[in-house]
C-alpha positions as CSV (number, residue, x, y, z in Angstrom):
1,X,95.0,90.0,60.0
2,X,97.3,90.9,63.6
3,X,99.4,93.2,61.2
4,X,96.8,95.3,60.4
5,X,95.0,95.3,63.7
6,X,98.5,96.3,65.0
7,X,98.8,99.1,62.7
8,X,95.2,100.1,63.8
9,X,96.4,100.2,67.5
10,X,99.2,102.6,66.4
11,X,96.8,105.0,64.7
12,X,94.5,104.9,67.5
13,X,97.5,105.9,69.8
14,X,98.6,108.8,68.1
15,X,95.4,109.9,67.4
16,X,94.7,110.0,71.5
17,X,98.0,111.7,72.3
18,X,97.4,114.0,69.4
19,X,94.1,115.1,70.8
20,X,95.3,114.8,74.5
21,X,97.8,117.4,73.7
22,X,95.6,119.9,72.1
23,X,93.3,119.6,74.5
24,X,96.1,120.3,77.0
25,X,97.2,123.1,75.3
26,X,93.8,124.9,76.1
27,X,93.5,123.5,79.7
28,X,97.2,124.5,80.5
29,X,95.7,128.4,80.4
30,X,92.8,127.1,83.0
31,X,92.9,129.2,85.9
32,X,93.8,126.7,89.4
33,X,90.2,127.7,90.6
34,X,89.0,126.5,87.5
35,X,90.6,123.1,87.3
36,X,89.6,122.7,91.0
37,X,86.1,122.5,89.6
38,X,86.9,120.1,87.3
39,X,88.8,117.7,89.6
40,X,86.0,117.9,92.2
41,X,83.3,117.2,89.5
42,X,85.5,114.7,88.6
43,X,85.7,113.1,92.3
44,X,82.2,113.2,92.7
45,X,81.8,111.2,89.5
46,X,84.0,108.5,90.5
47,X,82.5,108.4,93.8
48,X,78.8,107.9,92.3
49,X,80.2,104.6,90.0
50,X,82.4,103.2,92.2
51,X,80.1,100.1,92.7
52,X,79.3,99.0,89.1
53,X,83.0,100.6,88.1
54,X,84.3,97.3,90.5
55,X,81.6,94.8,89.8
56,X,83.0,95.1,86.2
57,X,86.4,94.9,87.4
58,X,85.8,91.3,89.1
59,X,84.0,90.2,86.2
60,X,86.1,90.9,83.8
61,X,89.9,90.4,85.5
62,X,88.0,87.5,87.8
63,X,89.6,87.8,90.5
64,X,89.9,89.9,93.6
65,X,86.6,91.0,96.1
66,X,83.8,92.6,94.8
67,X,83.3,95.3,98.4
68,X,87.3,95.9,98.3
69,X,87.0,97.2,95.0
70,X,84.5,99.1,96.0
71,X,86.2,100.5,98.7
72,X,89.9,101.1,96.5
73,X,87.4,103.2,94.2
74,X,86.1,104.8,97.2
75,X,89.6,105.7,98.6
76,X,90.9,106.7,94.9
77,X,87.9,109.1,93.8
78,X,87.8,110.8,97.8
79,X,90.8,110.1,100.0
80,X,93.0,111.2,97.2
81,X,90.8,113.9,96.5
82,X,90.6,114.9,99.9
83,X,94.3,115.3,99.9
84,X,94.8,117.2,97.4
85,X,91.8,119.5,96.8
86,X,93.6,122.2,98.4
87,X,97.2,121.5,97.3
88,X,98.9,124.6,95.5
89,X,100.1,122.2,92.2
90,X,100.0,125.6,89.6
91,X,101.0,128.9,89.9
92,X,102.9,130.8,92.5
93,X,103.8,127.9,94.7
94,X,106.1,129.8,97.1
95,X,107.8,133.0,97.6
96,X,111.0,133.1,99.9
97,X,111.5,137.3,100.4
98,X,114.4,136.5,102.1
99,X,116.3,134.8,99.3
100,X,114.1,136.7,97.1
101,X,113.0,133.9,95.1
102,X,109.7,133.1,93.5
103,X,108.5,128.9,92.5
104,X,105.5,129.2,90.4
105,X,104.3,125.2,88.8
106,X,103.4,124.4,85.2
107,X,101.9,121.5,84.0
108,X,104.2,118.7,82.2
109,X,101.3,118.8,79.6
110,X,100.6,114.9,78.3
111,X,101.4,111.9,80.6
112,X,100.5,107.9,79.7
113,X,99.1,106.1,82.3
114,X,100.1,102.2,82.7
115,X,97.2,101.0,84.3
116,X,97.6,97.0,86.0
117,X,94.6,94.1,85.7
118,X,95.0,94.1,89.8
119,X,93.8,97.8,90.8
120,X,92.6,99.0,86.9
121,X,89.4,101.0,88.1
122,X,90.7,102.6,91.2
123,X,94.1,103.4,89.6
124,X,92.1,104.9,86.3
125,X,90.4,106.6,89.2
126,X,93.3,108.4,91.4
127,X,95.7,108.8,88.2
128,X,93.2,111.1,86.3
129,X,92.8,113.2,89.1
130,X,96.3,113.4,90.1
131,X,97.3,114.0,86.6
132,X,94.5,116.8,86.2
133,X,94.5,118.7,89.6
134,X,98.6,119.2,88.2
135,X,96.8,120.9,84.9
136,X,97.9,118.2,82.4
137,X,96.4,115.3,80.3
138,X,96.7,112.2,80.3
139,X,96.4,108.7,78.3
140,X,95.4,105.3,79.6
141,X,97.4,101.9,78.5
142,X,94.6,99.3,80.0
143,X,96.2,95.7,80.8
144,X,94.8,93.2,78.3
145,X,93.1,91.5,81.1
146,X,91.1,94.7,82.0
147,X,90.5,96.6,78.9
148,X,86.7,97.0,79.4
149,X,86.9,98.2,83.0
150,X,89.8,100.8,82.5
151,X,87.5,102.2,79.2
152,X,84.9,102.3,81.7
153,X,86.5,104.5,84.5
154,X,88.2,106.4,82.1
155,X,84.9,107.3,80.2
156,X,83.3,108.7,83.1
157,X,86.6,110.6,84.5
158,X,86.6,112.3,80.9
159,X,82.6,112.6,80.9
160,X,82.6,114.6,83.8
161,X,85.7,116.6,83.3
162,X,84.3,117.8,80.1
163,X,80.9,118.2,81.7
164,X,82.6,120.6,84.4
165,X,84.3,122.6,81.7
166,X,87.3,120.6,80.6
167,X,88.4,120.4,76.6
168,X,87.5,117.2,74.8
169,X,90.0,114.6,75.1
170,X,92.1,115.7,78.3
171,X,91.6,112.1,79.5
172,X,91.6,109.1,76.8
173,X,92.0,105.6,77.1
174,X,93.6,103.0,74.7
175,X,90.7,100.9,72.7
176,X,92.6,98.5,70.8
177,X,95.3,96.8,73.0
178,X,98.2,95.8,72.0
179,X,102.0,95.8,72.7
180,X,103.0,97.8,69.8
181,X,100.0,100.7,70.5
182,X,101.8,100.8,74.1
183,X,105.2,101.1,72.8
184,X,104.0,103.9,70.8
185,X,102.4,105.9,73.0
186,X,105.5,105.4,75.5
187,X,107.7,107.2,72.9
188,X,105.1,109.3,71.2
189,X,106.3,112.7,71.0
190,X,103.4,114.7,72.9
191,X,103.9,112.3,76.0
192,X,106.4,113.8,78.6
193,X,105.8,111.9,81.2
194,X,105.0,107.9,81.9
195,X,103.1,106.8,85.0
196,X,103.8,103.3,85.2
197,X,101.9,100.8,87.6
198,X,101.7,97.3,86.3
199,X,104.3,94.1,85.9
200,X,107.8,94.2,86.1
201,X,108.1,93.7,82.4
202,X,106.4,96.6,81.6
203,X,107.5,99.0,84.5
204,X,111.2,98.9,82.6
205,X,109.6,98.9,79.5
206,X,108.5,102.4,80.6
207,X,112.3,103.6,82.2
208,X,113.6,102.5,79.0
209,X,111.1,104.0,76.7
210,X,113.4,107.3,76.3
211,X,111.2,109.5,78.7
212,X,110.7,110.3,82.2
213,X,109.0,107.6,84.6
214,X,107.7,107.4,87.6
215,X,107.3,104.0,88.2
216,X,106.9,101.0,90.8
217,X,108.4,97.4,92.3
218,X,107.4,94.1,93.4
219,X,106.6,94.4,97.2
220,X,106.9,91.4,98.5
221,X,106.4,93.0,101.8
222,X,107.7,91.3,105.4
223,X,105.6,91.6,108.2
224,X,107.4,91.2,111.9
225,X,105.6,90.3,115.0
226,X,107.8,91.3,117.7
227,X,107.5,89.9,121.1
228,X,105.7,92.9,122.6
229,X,103.3,93.3,119.9
230,X,100.0,93.1,120.7
231,X,99.2,90.1,119.9
232,X,95.8,89.5,118.6
233,X,95.7,92.9,116.9
234,X,98.6,92.2,114.9
235,X,97.3,89.0,113.8
236,X,93.8,90.9,112.7
237,X,95.7,93.0,111.0
238,X,97.8,90.7,108.8
239,X,94.9,88.7,108.0
240,X,93.2,91.9,106.6
241,X,95.5,93.4,104.8
242,X,97.0,90.2,102.9
243,X,93.5,89.4,102.2
244,X,92.1,92.5,101.3
245,X,90.8,92.4,97.7
246,X,92.6,88.4,98.0
247,X,96.2,90.1,98.3
248,X,96.5,92.0,95.1
249,X,97.8,95.5,96.1
250,X,101.6,95.1,96.0
251,X,102.0,96.6,99.4
252,X,100.2,93.9,100.9
253,X,102.5,91.4,103.7
254,X,104.0,88.2,101.7
255,X,106.1,87.5,105.0
256,X,105.2,86.8,108.9
257,X,108.6,86.9,110.6
258,X,107.7,85.7,114.3
259,X,109.8,86.0,117.3
260,X,110.7,83.0,119.4
261,X,108.7,83.4,122.7
262,X,105.1,84.6,121.3
263,X,105.5,82.1,119.1
264,X,102.8,79.6,119.4
265,X,100.4,82.1,121.3
266,X,100.6,83.7,117.8
267,X,100.1,80.7,115.9
268,X,97.1,79.7,118.2
269,X,95.6,83.5,117.3
270,X,95.8,82.4,113.8
271,X,93.9,79.8,113.6
272,X,91.4,81.4,116.1
273,X,91.0,84.2,113.2
274,X,90.9,81.7,110.3
275,X,94.5,80.5,108.8
276,X,95.2,77.1,107.7
277,X,98.9,76.5,108.8
278,X,100.0,74.3,105.6
279,X,102.4,70.8,106.7
280,X,105.0,70.6,104.4
281,X,103.5,68.1,102.1
282,X,101.1,70.8,101.5
283,X,103.6,73.9,100.8
284,X,104.9,71.6,98.1
285,X,101.6,71.1,96.6
286,X,100.6,75.0,96.9
287,X,104.2,76.0,96.1
288,X,103.7,74.1,92.5
289,X,100.3,75.7,91.4
290,X,101.0,79.2,93.1
291,X,104.6,80.1,92.0
292,X,106.5,79.1,88.0
293,X,109.4,77.2,87.8
294,X,110.9,80.7,87.5
295,X,109.7,82.0,90.9
296,X,107.3,84.9,89.0
297,X,103.3,84.4,90.4
298,X,100.8,82.0,88.5
299,X,98.9,84.5,87.1
300,X,96.0,82.0,87.2
301,X,96.0,82.2,90.8
302,X,96.5,86.0,91.3
303,X,93.6,87.6,94.3
304,X,92.0,84.0,94.4
305,X,90.2,82.9,97.9
306,X,92.3,80.4,99.4
307,X,89.4,77.9,98.5
308,X,90.4,77.8,95.1
309,X,94.1,77.7,95.9
310,X,93.5,74.3,98.2
311,X,91.3,72.7,95.0
312,X,93.6,73.6,92.8
313,X,96.1,72.2,94.6
314,X,94.3,68.7,95.4
315,X,94.5,69.6,99.0
316,X,91.7,69.9,102.2
317,X,91.4,72.9,104.4
318,X,88.7,73.7,106.6
319,X,85.7,76.0,105.6
320,X,85.8,79.1,105.8
321,X,89.6,79.2,105.9
322,X,90.4,83.1,105.6
323,X,94.3,82.6,104.7
324,X,97.0,80.4,103.8
325,X,100.7,80.1,105.8
326,X,103.3,78.3,104.6
327,X,106.3,77.7,107.6
328,X,109.4,77.7,105.2
329,X,112.8,77.0,106.7
330,X,114.5,78.9,104.4
331,X,114.1,82.0,100.9
332,X,115.0,82.0,97.6
333,X,115.0,79.2,94.4
334,X,114.6,76.4,96.8
335,X,111.5,78.3,98.7
336,X,108.8,79.4,96.1
337,X,106.7,81.1,98.1
338,X,109.2,83.2,99.7
339,X,108.7,85.3,96.5
340,X,105.9,88.0,96.5
341,X,102.5,86.1,95.5
342,X,99.5,88.5,95.4
343,X,97.1,86.1,96.5
344,X,95.6,84.8,99.7
345,X,98.8,82.7,100.8
346,X,101.5,84.1,103.1
347,X,104.9,82.4,104.2
348,X,105.9,82.1,107.8
349,X,109.0,82.0,109.5
350,X,110.5,82.2,113.4
351,X,112.9,84.3,114.5
352,X,115.3,84.1,118.2
353,X,114.6,87.8,118.5
354,X,114.9,91.2,116.7
355,X,118.2,90.8,115.5
356,X,117.8,88.2,113.8
357,X,114.3,89.5,112.3
358,X,116.4,92.3,110.6
359,X,118.7,89.9,108.8
360,X,115.8,87.9,107.7
361,X,113.4,90.6,106.3
362,X,116.8,92.3,104.7
363,X,117.1,89.0,102.9
364,X,113.7,88.5,102.0
365,X,113.7,92.0,100.2
366,X,117.3,91.6,98.4
367,X,115.4,88.3,97.3
368,X,112.4,90.7,95.7
369,X,110.9,93.9,97.0
370,X,113.7,96.1,97.7
371,X,113.2,99.6,98.3
372,X,109.1,98.7,99.0
373,X,107.7,98.1,102.1
374,X,108.1,96.4,105.8
375,X,105.8,96.0,108.4
376,X,106.5,95.9,112.1
377,X,103.9,95.1,115.3
378,X,105.5,96.1,118.2
379,X,104.9,98.5,121.3
380,X,108.7,98.8,121.6
381,X,109.8,102.3,120.3
382,X,113.3,101.6,120.5
383,X,113.2,98.7,118.3
384,X,110.8,100.1,116.0
385,X,113.0,103.1,115.6
386,X,116.2,100.0,114.4
387,X,114.0,98.8,111.4
388,X,113.8,102.6,109.8
389,X,117.7,101.3,108.6
390,X,115.8,99.0,106.5
391,X,116.1,98.7,102.5
392,X,112.9,100.2,102.0
393,X,110.5,103.2,101.1
394,X,108.0,103.1,103.8
395,X,108.0,101.0,107.6
396,X,104.7,100.5,108.3
397,X,103.6,100.5,112.0
398,X,101.1,98.4,113.7
399,X,98.4,98.4,110.8
400,X,97.8,96.2,107.8
401,X,100.8,97.0,105.3
402,X,98.4,96.9,102.2
403,X,96.3,99.2,103.1
404,X,99.2,101.9,105.6
405,X,101.4,101.5,102.5
406,X,98.8,103.4,100.0
407,X,97.9,105.5,102.9
408,X,94.2,104.7,103.9
409,X,95.2,103.7,107.5
410,X,98.5,105.7,107.8
411,X,98.9,109.5,107.5
412,X,101.4,108.9,104.0
413,X,99.8,110.4,101.0
414,X,96.7,108.4,99.4
415,X,98.2,107.4,96.4
416,X,98.6,104.0,94.0
417,X,101.6,104.5,92.8
418,X,103.9,104.0,95.6
419,X,107.9,104.6,94.6
420,X,110.5,102.2,95.5
421,X,113.8,104.5,95.7
422,X,116.5,104.1,93.7
423,X,117.0,100.8,95.5
424,X,113.8,99.4,94.2
425,X,115.0,100.9,90.6
426,X,112.6,103.7,90.9
427,X,112.8,107.7,90.4
428,X,111.1,108.5,93.7
429,X,110.3,107.0,96.8
430,X,107.0,108.5,97.4
431,X,103.4,108.0,97.1
432,X,103.2,109.6,93.8
433,X,100.9,113.1,94.1
434,X,100.5,116.3,91.8
435,X,103.3,117.4,92.7
436,X,105.4,114.7,91.0
437,X,103.6,115.8,88.3
438,X,104.3,119.4,87.7
439,X,107.7,121.6,86.3
440,X,108.6,124.6,88.9
441,X,110.2,127.3,87.4
442,X,111.9,129.3,89.8
443,X,112.3,133.6,89.4
444,X,114.9,134.4,91.1
445,X,116.5,138.3,91.9
446,X,120.2,139.1,91.6
447,X,121.2,139.5,96.0
448,X,125.2,140.7,95.2
449,X,126.9,142.9,92.5
450,X,129.8,141.7,90.7
451,X,133.2,143.6,92.1
452,X,134.2,145.0,88.5
453,X,136.9,147.1,89.5
454,X,138.8,144.5,91.6
455,X,138.0,142.1,88.2
456,X,139.5,144.8,85.7
457,X,142.6,145.1,87.7
458,X,143.4,141.2,87.4
459,X,142.4,141.5,83.9
460,X,144.9,144.7,83.1
461,X,147.7,142.7,85.4
462,X,150.6,141.3,84.0
463,X,152.8,138.3,85.1
464,X,156.0,136.5,84.2
465,X,157.3,132.8,84.2
466,X,159.3,133.4,87.6
467,X,155.4,134.8,89.4
468,X,153.9,131.7,87.3
469,X,156.5,129.1,89.2
470,X,156.1,130.6,92.4
471,X,152.4,130.6,92.4
472,X,152.4,127.0,91.4
473,X,155.0,125.9,94.1
474,X,152.8,127.7,97.0
475,X,149.5,125.9,95.9
476,X,151.9,122.7,95.7
477,X,153.2,123.5,99.3
478,X,149.1,123.9,100.8
479,X,148.2,120.5,98.9
480,X,150.9,119.0,100.5
481,X,150.9,120.6,104.0
């Protein structure tokens, strides 16, 4: 019976949380050097298993691109590791000898990792590495459509960690996937913090669980091609970014905004590089199959190729089409494709100048994706700097936004959890790293002595009502003057 399965899944969540807590108590006594050896072993294991985990993710979820999922697994296993391996996370982090303050990093405890179906194995690898690097344990709650591959990735990381000396149970993963189990894990007393990567509903639930949480918001990234841009490179970057793993990364491009003077050249270049521009009738047909009436992405077409989308929409496109481009005259409820689309479809707008591009970008972001990311392709540094004021946490310049946002093609911290700041309802605007997963204690020495003699004189003084009235008048005169 369903109720029996729910109860069993709740017990599974409790057992995993308790086991992780026990393991983390022991792990907290490990030296930074011991932890670093364990994290290094986990990185090696993740790299060695990147391909079959990617294949498993594609086979189970039925979307995305195998070679791109391999790349994401290796990014999580190698790039993230290279960035964090020498990071000071535990013990004495900093010492300010002048102010006599010593900062000491300590683990938070047991983390809960919510894993999306879009990036299941890479997210599990990434979160395992940053959790253990910061001295924590972690228990994963997979998306139901990616339960097997998420469990497989968690098992790879756990076995590597234990083999290198970590306590048994330091990494856990729900095997009975129910909403009841996920909610139990969220609210369990042994969970210190929630790392939430997933749909808006799940992220909102994480923030409502009564625990500290790091979550992400919708992307819906606008990409502006300004008139000074290297058009061929800009078009290549946008197609690369949007088609990487068939568009399932939240920082992937969702709208192209083109400066009017270069409109024809940009359109010609997109066509030359394999993009297909939909006519108004085709835009309507694609809108109906890709989006729901509520303005949400049709889950059945997440991470699908243009060919599959065209077949579902009943339209004919050239063989080898890499990207579907939908020219739109507006945005919002009447224009479904102006919302986030985690697939190989992108909206297309033309503006008169960069000022108009600014205004349109803000409207698109306020519609969906505020606080996340924005991309600009330009050689004009003054105009590029104008876009720093946009309501996003990342402004990505002359790079594929999907790959730039996660730190693959930029100098940003390599991460698969991208905070959207308070604009996007997130507790951080950073790319989340191990430094977000520690508590920092501060040892502060006294620098000044209290003048006890002056204090005792004040305590011994006697004031008459006239004295008090005079003081009040003096204060009021100062406030009014």
